[in-house]
C-alpha positions as CSV (number, residue, x, y, z in Angstrom):
1,M,9.1,-1.2,8.9
2,I,5.7,-3.0,9.5
3,K,4.4,-3.5,13.0
4,L,1.2,-5.3,13.9
5,S,-0.5,-4.4,17.2
6,R,-3.2,-6.3,19.0
7,T,-5.4,-3.8,20.8
8,D,-9.1,-2.9,21.4
9,S,-11.5,-0.4,20.1
10,K,-10.4,2.3,22.6
11,N,-7.1,2.6,20.6
12,A,-7.0,6.1,19.0
13,D,-5.3,4.8,15.8
14,F,-8.0,2.2,15.3
15,K,-10.7,4.8,15.9
16,A,-9.1,7.1,13.3
17,L,-8.9,4.4,10.7
18,V,-12.6,3.5,11.3
19,V,-13.5,7.1,10.8
20,A,-11.8,7.0,7.4
21,L,-13.5,3.6,6.7
22,N,-16.9,5.0,7.5
23,A,-16.4,8.0,5.2
24,E,-15.4,5.8,2.3
25,L,-18.3,3.4,2.9
26,A,-20.8,6.4,3.1
27,V,-19.9,7.1,-0.5
28,R,-19.9,3.5,-1.7
29,D,-23.1,2.4,0.1
30,G,-25.1,5.5,-0.7
31,D,-28.6,5.3,0.7
32,D,-27.8,1.9,2.3
33,H,-25.1,3.4,4.6
34,G,-27.4,4.1,7.5
35,F,-28.7,0.5,7.5
36,Y,-25.2,-0.9,7.7
37,M,-23.9,1.5,10.3
38,Q,-26.3,0.2,12.9
39,F,-24.2,-3.1,12.9
40,N,-20.8,-1.5,12.8
41,G,-20.4,0.1,16.2
42,I,-17.0,-0.3,17.7
43,D,-17.7,0.1,21.5
44,D,-17.8,-3.6,22.2
45,L,-14.8,-4.7,20.1
46,N,-12.2,-6.1,22.5
47,H,-10.1,-7.7,19.7
48,T,-8.7,-5.3,17.1
49,I,-5.6,-5.2,15.0
50,V,-3.8,-2.1,13.8
51,I,-0.9,-2.4,11.3
52,Y,1.7,0.4,11.4
53,V,4.0,1.2,8.5
54,D,6.9,3.3,9.7
55,N,4.9,4.2,12.8
56,T,1.9,5.4,10.7
57,P,-1.4,3.6,11.2
58,A,-2.1,1.9,7.9
59,A,-4.6,-0.8,8.2
60,C,-7.0,-2.3,10.8
61,G,-9.6,-5.0,11.5
62,A,-11.5,-6.3,14.4
63,M,-13.5,-9.3,15.5
64,K,-16.2,-10.2,18.0
65,D,-17.8,-13.3,19.3
66,F,-20.5,-14.4,16.9
67,N,-22.0,-17.6,18.3
68,G,-19.4,-19.2,20.7
69,S,-17.7,-21.2,17.9
70,A,-17.2,-18.4,15.4
71,M,-15.7,-14.9,15.5
72,E,-17.2,-12.2,13.3
73,I,-14.6,-10.2,11.4
74,K,-15.5,-6.4,11.4
75,R,-14.1,-3.0,10.4
76,M,-11.4,-4.2,7.9
77,F,-9.8,-1.2,6.3
78,T,-6.5,-0.2,4.6
79,A,-5.8,3.5,4.2
80,P,-5.5,4.5,0.5
81,L,-1.8,5.3,0.7
82,F,-1.1,1.8,1.9
83,R,-3.2,-0.3,-0.5
84,H,-1.8,-3.0,-2.7
85,Q,0.9,-3.9,-0.2
86,G,-0.7,-7.0,1.3
87,L,-1.7,-5.3,4.5
88,A,-5.3,-6.4,4.5
89,G,-4.2,-10.0,4.2
90,K,-1.9,-9.6,7.1
91,V,-4.7,-8.1,9.2
92,L,-7.1,-10.9,8.3
93,V,-4.6,-13.7,9.0
94,A,-3.7,-12.1,12.3
95,L,-7.4,-12.0,13.3
96,E,-7.9,-15.6,12.3
97,Y,-4.9,-16.7,14.3
98,W,-6.0,-14.7,17.3
99,A,-9.5,-16.2,17.0
100,E,-8.1,-19.7,17.0
101,E,-5.9,-18.9,20.0
102,L,-9.1,-17.9,21.8
103,G,-10.7,-21.3,20.9
104,F,-12.9,-20.4,18.0
105,R,-13.3,-22.7,15.0
106,Y,-14.6,-20.4,12.4
107,C,-14.6,-16.8,11.2
108,V,-17.7,-15.3,9.6
109,L,-18.2,-11.9,8.1
110,E,-20.5,-9.7,6.0
111,T,-19.4,-7.3,3.2
112,G,-21.3,-5.3,0.6
113,K,-21.4,-6.5,-3.0
114,R,-20.0,-3.0,-3.9
115,Q,-16.8,-3.7,-1.9
116,Y,-15.2,-5.5,-4.8
117,E,-11.7,-5.4,-3.2
118,A,-13.1,-6.9,0.0
119,V,-15.0,-9.7,-1.8
120,S,-11.8,-10.5,-3.7
121,L,-9.7,-10.5,-0.5
122,Y,-12.0,-12.9,1.3
123,K,-12.2,-15.3,-1.6
124,K,-8.4,-15.2,-2.0
125,W,-7.9,-16.1,1.7
126,G,-10.3,-19.1,1.5
127,Y,-13.6,-17.7,2.7
128,D,-16.7,-19.4,1.2
129,I,-19.9,-17.5,0.5
130,I,-22.7,-18.7,2.9
131,P,-26.4,-17.7,3.2
132,N,-26.8,-14.3,4.7
133,Y,-27.1,-14.4,8.4
134,G,-28.8,-12.4,11.1
135,P,-29.5,-8.8,10.2
136,Y,-28.3,-9.4,6.6
137,E,-30.9,-12.1,5.7
138,G,-32.7,-10.9,2.6
139,V,-30.4,-7.9,2.1
140,Q,-29.6,-8.0,-1.6
141,N,-26.4,-5.9,-1.3
142,S,-24.8,-8.1,1.4
143,L,-22.5,-11.1,1.0
144,C,-21.7,-13.3,4.0
145,F,-18.7,-15.5,4.2
146,Q,-17.3,-18.2,6.5
147,K,-13.9,-19.9,6.9
148,E,-13.0,-22.8,9.1
149,L,-9.8,-22.1,11.0
150,N,-6.7,-24.3,10.9
151,K,-3.5,-23.3,12.7
152,T,-1.2,-25.0,10.3
153,T,-2.8,-23.2,7.3
154,I,-2.8,-19.8,9.1
155,K,0.9,-20.1,10.1
156,N,1.9,-21.0,6.5
157,E,-0.1,-18.1,5.1
158,S,1.3,-15.4,7.3
């Protein structure tokens, strides 16, 4: 049984998934990991999603206000045991829908070029590559994406 929970960054299950995410990214990012971690704190994340499979935390994601019209997607992760089951897509769509409920028109995000699965996921769900923004400007390993939100599309995709 799959259950999706809207919560915040104080949620213990969200925190545990982020610890696992950080450990995986430390390996993938190598020497770049410290640079990226400075932008990935979770203290100020008031909009997080945790997906449970049979009461086990399996996937998560979060978002925060980016510029008043866009939310920035953060901390997307699916635990290894639960990959290839479509959970990341469910988290992403749930975040998009929540962002739209809050009055936002876009979602933006950054991911590393070495996160091949993430790049594929975002392209699959209609995100377009945009010029690197903010702290990622000029960072060769970063890819930034944007998607315009549309309730009808989001409802049909979920």
